[in-house]
C-alpha angles and dihedrals in degrees: 000000000000131000128188118256107246111233127175120224089253093052092047090051091049091049092053090048091050090046091058090049091048091052090048093051094043095238101158093178092057093043091055092046094052093045089051092052093047092048091049089050089055089057100257115150123253091245092051092049092046092051094044093052098034092243131132119257093241089055092053091047090051090051090052093046094049091047091052093050103037106018116201091356087075088072094067115097119202122216109262113258118249146103115317117247116265091211123080121229090259091051091050091051091050090049091051090052091050091050092051093046125081117256091256092052092047092051 
């Protein structure tokens, strides 16, 4: 059984604005999440949305549940916890250049 996700006009407008920002920043995860919410709001089933966006059905259900409970706050992703990198941004860029270079070029 499927039911449409109720969205107010304000929420829908905010979702489209956030979708544009997500496309501009290249955040595929956020783009998929917003498209899933908009598709659910149009009355598409969870299985159809999951197939369309190459997501699992439990993921789409979790998106819907979080949206119902927290609204637009569900679109904010936190940085994953973990140990901070020991390398600086400059060091990471240098390492990437060495990896791309041949052994002779890298020294």
